[in-house]
SEDOPA-286572 format. One record per residue (C-alpha): x, y, z. Coordinates in nm, 3 decimals. Layout:
! residues N
+---------+---------+---------+
|    east |   north |      up |
+---------+---------+---------+
|       X |       Y |       Z |
...
+---------+---------+---------+
***
This chain:
! residues 389
+---------+---------+---------+
|    east |   north |      up |
+---------+---------+---------+
|  -4.314 |   8.995 |  -1.102 |
|  -4.058 |   8.737 |  -1.213 |
|  -3.977 |   8.412 |  -1.034 |
|  -3.790 |   8.423 |  -0.702 |
|  -3.450 |   8.334 |  -0.848 |
|  -3.474 |   8.594 |  -1.125 |
|  -3.581 |   8.880 |  -0.898 |
|  -3.308 |   8.796 |  -0.646 |
|  -3.045 |   8.822 |  -0.920 |
|  -3.179 |   9.094 |  -1.151 |
|  -3.315 |   9.359 |  -0.914 |
|  -3.054 |   9.636 |  -0.902 |
|  -3.172 |   9.949 |  -0.726 |
|  -2.890 |  10.182 |  -0.831 |
|  -2.622 |  10.212 |  -1.099 |
|  -2.351 |  10.471 |  -1.139 |
|  -2.231 |  10.622 |  -1.467 |
|  -1.954 |  10.360 |  -1.483 |
|  -2.189 |  10.098 |  -1.640 |
|  -2.095 |   9.837 |  -1.380 |
|  -2.256 |   9.491 |  -1.404 |
|  -2.239 |   9.427 |  -1.027 |
|  -2.375 |   9.686 |  -0.784 |
|  -2.097 |   9.909 |  -0.647 |
|  -2.033 |   9.982 |  -0.281 |
|  -2.153 |  10.320 |  -0.161 |
|  -1.919 |  10.377 |   0.134 |
|  -2.038 |  10.721 |   0.229 |
|  -2.200 |  10.861 |   0.539 |
|  -2.387 |  11.139 |   0.355 |
|  -2.500 |  11.254 |   0.010 |
|  -2.467 |  11.598 |  -0.148 |
|  -2.743 |  11.817 |  -0.292 |
|  -2.743 |  12.020 |  -0.614 |
|  -2.896 |  12.316 |  -0.435 |
|  -3.029 |  12.444 |  -0.104 |
|  -3.380 |  12.399 |  -0.243 |
|  -3.317 |  12.034 |  -0.330 |
|  -3.187 |  11.974 |   0.024 |
|  -3.497 |  12.139 |   0.172 |
|  -3.731 |  11.938 |  -0.052 |
|  -3.566 |  11.605 |   0.034 |
|  -3.577 |  11.672 |   0.407 |
|  -3.942 |  11.772 |   0.368 |
|  -4.000 |  11.444 |   0.179 |
|  -4.141 |  11.634 |  -0.120 |
|  -3.892 |  11.456 |  -0.345 |
|  -3.713 |  11.125 |  -0.305 |
|  -3.337 |  11.091 |  -0.271 |
|  -3.056 |  10.978 |  -0.046 |
|  -2.971 |  11.213 |   0.240 |
|  -2.770 |  11.024 |   0.500 |
|  -2.674 |  10.655 |   0.526 |
|  -2.845 |  10.627 |   0.866 |
|  -3.167 |  10.694 |   0.674 |
|  -3.098 |  10.505 |   0.351 |
|  -2.814 |  10.408 |   0.120 |
|  -2.823 |  10.259 |  -0.233 |
|  -2.682 |   9.933 |  -0.095 |
|  -2.947 |   9.895 |   0.176 |
|  -3.215 |  10.004 |  -0.072 |
|  -3.117 |   9.724 |  -0.311 |
|  -3.124 |   9.468 |  -0.032 |
|  -3.468 |   9.584 |   0.081 |
|  -3.608 |   9.581 |  -0.273 |
|  -3.485 |   9.226 |  -0.331 |
|  -3.621 |   9.087 |  -0.005 |
|  -3.954 |   9.269 |  -0.039 |
|  -3.996 |   9.110 |  -0.383 |
|  -3.917 |   8.770 |  -0.231 |
|  -4.154 |   8.810 |   0.065 |
|  -4.432 |   8.984 |  -0.127 |
|  -4.428 |   9.288 |   0.104 |
|  -4.474 |   9.656 |   0.023 |
|  -4.181 |   9.811 |   0.206 |
|  -3.894 |   9.738 |   0.441 |
|  -3.608 |   9.849 |   0.664 |
|  -3.260 |   9.696 |   0.693 |
|  -3.098 |   9.697 |   1.038 |
|  -2.755 |   9.630 |   1.186 |
|  -2.848 |   9.288 |   1.328 |
|  -3.131 |   9.042 |   1.355 |
|  -3.207 |   9.148 |   1.712 |
|  -3.220 |   9.512 |   1.603 |
|  -3.494 |   9.400 |   1.364 |
|  -3.684 |   9.209 |   1.634 |
|  -3.657 |   9.504 |   1.872 |
|  -3.744 |   9.763 |   1.608 |
|  -4.049 |   9.572 |   1.484 |
|  -4.198 |   9.587 |   1.834 |
|  -4.061 |   9.909 |   1.986 |
|  -4.172 |  10.120 |   1.690 |
|  -4.532 |   9.996 |   1.698 |
|  -4.598 |   9.958 |   2.072 |
|  -4.639 |  10.208 |   2.351 |
|  -4.686 |  10.213 |   2.727 |
|  -4.991 |  10.013 |   2.829 |
|  -4.988 |   9.780 |   2.526 |
|  -4.988 |   9.403 |   2.554 |
|  -4.818 |   9.147 |   2.328 |
|  -4.938 |   8.791 |   2.280 |
|  -4.642 |   8.578 |   2.169 |
|  -4.585 |   8.214 |   2.089 |
|  -4.394 |   8.059 |   2.377 |
|  -4.124 |   7.908 |   2.157 |
|  -3.903 |   8.206 |   2.071 |
|  -3.533 |   8.276 |   2.028 |
|  -3.371 |   8.344 |   2.365 |
|  -3.294 |   8.714 |   2.304 |
|  -3.650 |   8.780 |   2.182 |
|  -3.771 |   8.625 |   2.507 |
|  -3.546 |   8.867 |   2.698 |
|  -3.699 |   9.163 |   2.514 |
|  -4.050 |   9.057 |   2.613 |
|  -3.973 |   8.963 |   2.973 |
|  -3.700 |   9.207 |   3.080 |
|  -3.676 |   9.504 |   2.843 |
|  -4.032 |   9.600 |   2.746 |
|  -4.180 |   9.567 |   3.098 |
|  -3.957 |   9.865 |   3.195 |
|  -4.161 |  10.067 |   2.945 |
|  -4.499 |   9.945 |   3.067 |
|  -4.543 |   9.694 |   2.782 |
|  -4.662 |   9.353 |   2.899 |
|  -4.673 |   9.015 |   2.729 |
|  -4.830 |   8.672 |   2.758 |
|  -4.713 |   8.346 |   2.602 |
|  -4.938 |   8.106 |   2.416 |
|  -4.841 |   7.744 |   2.365 |
|  -4.804 |   7.641 |   2.001 |
|  -4.951 |   7.301 |   2.088 |
|  -5.270 |   7.469 |   2.213 |
|  -5.346 |   7.758 |   1.977 |
|  -5.720 |   7.707 |   2.030 |
|  -5.662 |   7.847 |   2.381 |
|  -5.510 |   8.173 |   2.251 |
|  -5.858 |   8.327 |   2.239 |
|  -5.856 |   8.331 |   2.619 |
|  -5.517 |   8.507 |   2.626 |
|  -5.637 |   8.816 |   2.441 |
|  -5.665 |   9.124 |   2.665 |
|  -5.841 |   9.453 |   2.603 |
|  -5.500 |   9.616 |   2.544 |
|  -5.351 |   9.342 |   2.324 |
|  -5.203 |   9.512 |   2.019 |
|  -4.955 |   9.266 |   1.868 |
|  -4.914 |   8.895 |   1.804 |
|  -4.548 |   8.791 |   1.767 |
|  -4.454 |   8.441 |   1.648 |
|  -4.170 |   8.251 |   1.486 |
|  -4.224 |   7.945 |   1.270 |
|  -4.045 |   7.709 |   1.254 |
|  -3.945 |   7.789 |   1.610 |
|  -3.590 |   7.809 |   1.742 |
|  -3.475 |   7.551 |   1.838 |
|  -3.775 |   7.320 |   1.875 |
|  -3.894 |   7.339 |   1.511 |
|  -4.256 |   7.378 |   1.611 |
|  -4.479 |   7.490 |   1.323 |
|  -4.761 |   7.742 |   1.359 |
|  -5.050 |   7.738 |   1.113 |
|  -4.998 |   8.070 |   0.936 |
|  -5.343 |   8.067 |   0.777 |
|  -5.510 |   8.016 |   1.116 |
|  -5.296 |   8.275 |   1.292 |
|  -5.350 |   8.527 |   1.011 |
|  -5.726 |   8.493 |   1.049 |
|  -5.695 |   8.506 |   1.429 |
|  -5.495 |   8.830 |   1.416 |
|  -5.744 |   8.984 |   1.171 |
|  -6.040 |   8.888 |   1.390 |
|  -5.885 |   9.061 |   1.693 |
|  -5.734 |   9.356 |   1.503 |
|  -5.380 |   9.259 |   1.604 |
|  -5.055 |   9.346 |   1.429 |
|  -4.916 |   9.007 |   1.328 |
|  -4.534 |   8.989 |   1.330 |
|  -4.367 |   8.670 |   1.203 |
|  -3.998 |   8.591 |   1.251 |
|  -3.927 |   8.406 |   0.926 |
|  -3.555 |   8.351 |   0.985 |
|  -3.548 |   7.969 |   0.979 |
|  -3.763 |   7.933 |   0.667 |
|  -3.620 |   8.227 |   0.468 |
|  -3.835 |   8.406 |   0.206 |
|  -3.751 |   8.126 |  -0.038 |
|  -3.926 |   7.856 |   0.164 |
|  -4.212 |   8.054 |   0.321 |
|  -4.387 |   8.390 |   0.274 |
|  -4.590 |   8.478 |   0.586 |
|  -4.734 |   8.794 |   0.428 |
|  -4.950 |   8.588 |   0.193 |
|  -5.112 |   8.429 |   0.500 |
|  -5.188 |   8.763 |   0.664 |
|  -4.867 |   8.871 |   0.842 |
|  -4.840 |   9.250 |   0.865 |
|  -4.468 |   9.248 |   0.952 |
|  -4.203 |   8.986 |   0.862 |
|  -3.865 |   8.992 |   1.035 |
|  -3.532 |   8.826 |   0.961 |
|  -3.192 |   8.782 |   1.109 |
|  -3.020 |   8.823 |   0.772 |
|  -2.704 |   8.712 |   0.952 |
|  -2.825 |   8.356 |   0.906 |
|  -2.934 |   8.207 |   0.572 |
|  -2.958 |   8.532 |   0.377 |
|  -2.584 |   8.589 |   0.427 |
|  -2.530 |   8.215 |   0.430 |
|  -2.156 |   8.215 |   0.492 |
|  -2.116 |   8.347 |   0.846 |
|  -1.961 |   8.677 |   0.740 |
|  -2.176 |   8.975 |   0.840 |
|  -2.459 |   9.082 |   1.070 |
|  -2.788 |   9.220 |   0.943 |
|  -3.160 |   9.231 |   1.008 |
|  -3.476 |   9.302 |   0.810 |
|  -3.820 |   9.440 |   0.896 |
|  -4.062 |   9.402 |   0.605 |
|  -4.434 |   9.462 |   0.568 |
|  -4.721 |   9.693 |   0.492 |
|  -4.614 |  10.046 |   0.399 |
|  -4.815 |  10.227 |   0.665 |
|  -4.656 |  10.017 |   0.940 |
|  -4.307 |  10.034 |   0.787 |
|  -4.340 |  10.413 |   0.777 |
|  -4.375 |  10.404 |   1.156 |
|  -4.082 |  10.165 |   1.183 |
|  -3.877 |  10.392 |   0.959 |
|  -3.939 |  10.693 |   1.183 |
|  -3.822 |  10.490 |   1.483 |
|  -3.510 |  10.347 |   1.316 |
|  -3.407 |  10.678 |   1.158 |
|  -3.397 |  10.847 |   1.495 |
|  -3.261 |  10.563 |   1.706 |
|  -2.989 |  10.456 |   1.461 |
|  -2.983 |  10.073 |   1.423 |
|  -2.882 |  10.121 |   1.057 |
|  -2.701 |   9.856 |   0.859 |
|  -2.359 |   9.942 |   0.718 |
|  -2.340 |   9.984 |   0.337 |
|  -2.082 |   9.706 |   0.319 |
|  -2.298 |   9.456 |   0.508 |
|  -2.601 |   9.552 |   0.298 |
|  -2.397 |   9.498 |  -0.020 |
|  -2.287 |   9.153 |   0.101 |
|  -2.644 |   9.054 |   0.186 |
|  -2.788 |   9.185 |  -0.142 |
|  -2.530 |   8.980 |  -0.333 |
|  -2.607 |   8.677 |  -0.114 |
|  -2.975 |   8.696 |  -0.212 |
|  -2.864 |   8.597 |  -0.564 |
|  -2.768 |   8.249 |  -0.443 |
|  -3.028 |   8.199 |  -0.167 |
|  -3.252 |   7.967 |  -0.370 |
|  -2.977 |   7.733 |  -0.485 |
|  -2.821 |   7.729 |  -0.137 |
|  -3.150 |   7.655 |   0.036 |
|  -3.223 |   7.371 |  -0.205 |
|  -2.895 |   7.208 |  -0.099 |
|  -2.940 |   7.288 |   0.273 |
|  -3.282 |   7.124 |   0.264 |
|  -3.170 |   6.820 |   0.066 |
|  -2.878 |   6.762 |   0.302 |
|  -3.088 |   6.820 |   0.615 |
|  -3.353 |   6.571 |   0.507 |
|  -3.088 |   6.307 |   0.439 |
|  -2.917 |   6.364 |   0.776 |
|  -3.254 |   6.365 |   0.957 |
|  -3.341 |   6.032 |   0.795 |
|  -3.007 |   5.893 |   0.913 |
|  -3.079 |   6.006 |   1.271 |
|  -3.430 |   5.861 |   1.256 |
|  -3.285 |   5.513 |   1.209 |
|  -3.005 |   5.561 |   1.464 |
|  -3.018 |   5.360 |   1.788 |
|  -2.831 |   5.636 |   1.979 |
|  -3.111 |   5.891 |   1.932 |
|  -3.414 |   5.938 |   2.160 |
|  -3.583 |   6.154 |   1.899 |
|  -3.509 |   6.364 |   1.593 |
|  -3.725 |   6.649 |   1.469 |
|  -3.731 |   6.790 |   1.117 |
|  -4.036 |   6.954 |   0.950 |
|  -4.033 |   6.731 |   0.641 |
|  -3.995 |   6.402 |   0.829 |
|  -4.328 |   6.222 |   0.846 |
|  -4.264 |   6.169 |   1.217 |
|  -4.283 |   6.546 |   1.279 |
|  -4.614 |   6.617 |   1.461 |
|  -4.696 |   6.894 |   1.213 |
|  -4.560 |   6.734 |   0.896 |
|  -4.875 |   6.805 |   0.692 |
|  -4.883 |   7.168 |   0.806 |
|  -4.515 |   7.213 |   0.719 |
|  -4.583 |   7.073 |   0.369 |
|  -4.874 |   7.313 |   0.332 |
|  -4.687 |   7.636 |   0.404 |
|  -4.320 |   7.559 |   0.335 |
|  -4.151 |   7.480 |   0.003 |
|  -3.898 |   7.248 |   0.172 |
|  -3.818 |   7.156 |   0.533 |
|  -3.531 |   7.397 |   0.596 |
|  -3.174 |   7.337 |   0.708 |
|  -3.219 |   7.283 |   1.085 |
|  -3.254 |   6.954 |   1.274 |
|  -3.305 |   6.912 |   1.648 |
|  -3.233 |   6.588 |   1.828 |
|  -3.179 |   6.438 |   2.171 |
|  -2.918 |   6.169 |   2.224 |
|  -2.966 |   5.880 |   2.463 |
|  -2.755 |   5.956 |   2.769 |
|  -2.865 |   6.314 |   2.826 |
|  -2.631 |   6.609 |   2.880 |
|  -2.311 |   6.410 |   2.932 |
|  -2.361 |   6.213 |   2.611 |
|  -2.454 |   6.526 |   2.415 |
|  -2.135 |   6.700 |   2.529 |
|  -1.920 |   6.399 |   2.444 |
|  -2.081 |   6.380 |   2.100 |
|  -2.019 |   6.749 |   2.029 |
|  -1.657 |   6.720 |   2.143 |
|  -1.594 |   6.422 |   1.914 |
|  -1.705 |   6.598 |   1.595 |
|  -1.414 |   6.674 |   1.365 |
|  -1.567 |   6.857 |   1.067 |
|  -1.888 |   7.011 |   1.202 |
|  -1.827 |   7.348 |   1.372 |
|  -1.925 |   7.422 |   1.731 |
|  -2.065 |   7.777 |   1.738 |
|  -2.387 |   7.961 |   1.822 |
|  -2.461 |   8.073 |   1.464 |
|  -2.670 |   7.889 |   1.205 |
|  -2.751 |   7.908 |   0.835 |
|  -2.385 |   7.891 |   0.734 |
|  -2.240 |   7.705 |   0.435 |
|  -2.058 |   7.502 |   0.703 |
|  -2.252 |   7.261 |   0.923 |
|  -2.284 |   7.388 |   1.281 |
|  -2.379 |   7.220 |   1.605 |
|  -2.516 |   7.408 |   1.905 |
|  -2.622 |   7.311 |   2.257 |
|  -2.911 |   7.559 |   2.316 |
|  -2.951 |   7.506 |   2.692 |
|  -2.596 |   7.626 |   2.761 |
|  -2.563 |   7.886 |   2.482 |
|  -2.842 |   8.051 |   2.281 |
|  -3.113 |   7.988 |   2.544 |
|  -2.893 |   7.983 |   2.855 |
|  -3.048 |   8.302 |   2.997 |
|  -3.385 |   8.128 |   3.023 |
|  -3.454 |   7.963 |   3.355 |
|  -3.467 |   7.584 |   3.371 |
|  -3.846 |   7.609 |   3.404 |
|  -3.872 |   7.839 |   3.102 |
|  -3.658 |   7.604 |   2.892 |
|  -3.871 |   7.307 |   2.997 |
|  -4.186 |   7.485 |   2.881 |
|  -4.047 |   7.514 |   2.528 |
|  -3.897 |   7.165 |   2.520 |
|  -3.529 |   7.259 |   2.556 |
|  -3.380 |   6.979 |   2.763 |
|  -3.016 |   6.960 |   2.870 |
|  -2.964 |   6.688 |   2.610 |
|  -3.116 |   6.879 |   2.316 |
|  -2.886 |   6.953 |   2.022 |
|  -2.949 |   7.189 |   1.728 |
|  -2.777 |   7.097 |   1.403 |
|  -2.760 |   7.351 |   1.123 |
|  -2.687 |   7.136 |   0.820 |
|  -2.447 |   7.300 |   0.577 |
|  -2.353 |   7.265 |   0.212 |
|  -2.080 |   7.003 |   0.248 |
|  -2.139 |   6.670 |   0.076 |
|  -2.412 |   6.489 |   0.267 |
|  -2.201 |   6.173 |   0.300 |
|  -1.922 |   6.366 |   0.473 |
|  -2.169 |   6.522 |   0.718 |
|  -2.313 |   6.180 |   0.801 |
|  -1.965 |   6.027 |   0.837 |
|  -1.866 |   6.294 |   1.090 |
|  -2.188 |   6.237 |   1.285 |
|  -2.154 |   5.860 |   1.268 |
|  -1.795 |   5.861 |   1.392 |
|  -1.876 |   6.104 |   1.678 |
|  -2.170 |   5.891 |   1.788 |
|  -1.951 |   5.583 |   1.803 |
|  -1.671 |   5.762 |   1.992 |
|  -1.915 |   5.912 |   2.244 |
|  -2.080 |   5.587 |   2.348 |
+---------+---------+---------+
***
């Protein structure tokens, strides 16, 4: 296997007879067969080949091959969105009567799956606090089948020890699923620590420019085979165009993440010395409670910063409204810097009590640091802080 950057650029799963240098778009719903026997053999899975774009398409196959090489996983599925990947990774491997142990700090929609969707199917869940993983042993039930975590968490940037959790899952024979969206496969590879399934909202950093939706479910082949059966017959397939965009975006992921991380560290350091801030959290700041753990399992600290301004909700809203360059939207991982107020947007469906348990106060702000010049990002922040006082 080559280095990350080389694989991301040079893997090309399919070429036509036109000798193209860049992978073409395969905008087709189905594929033809040379004979009735070939059609029969492909449907019987005796021979490999494309049948229908809901099953597979050369563009989605290239994306999967590139991301599997990056994550160090055996197989994968591309889906229409990140939440289709989160849902598919669980729904395909769980059944009525199963129990999921999950880290409490999860993306809001993942929380809704566990607390409102899966209980309708007789699938229960329990949350474990990231700050007290030693207590997770007591949360295991006789019917616990899966352990679902995200690290760094959204939006609190809590870090889970992947080596510990990999050993914990193995000891209890649990399927370990890790949402690796914030770190990306460039910064962190959960599979090498024991994760059986790795999920992504490819909408975020893998696209990197806020253009298309996509999701990824990656992992061990025997588990992905089960996921593939589920996704083939329920239809959360990614469009060929979106898969093509994301496969091309993988070519620049490393260089983009290097800049995201450099900018984020500089902005976090600015906030750390700012009198208007109650606290700032960033994995590669020494003030982060799990700084050493982040350094152990991540290449860099990522592109996300969380902070709380002095003055609570009113001050946070004034600050957001005074920004001139930084975008106000619920996305992240874009080339453009983005600010989000989680309590009123991405995590608004959680109750006040649920938000408090994962550290989402009304004054908490999530900043996705983009690729603009770091001095321009800091100038926009500095001016908005002054105007909002």
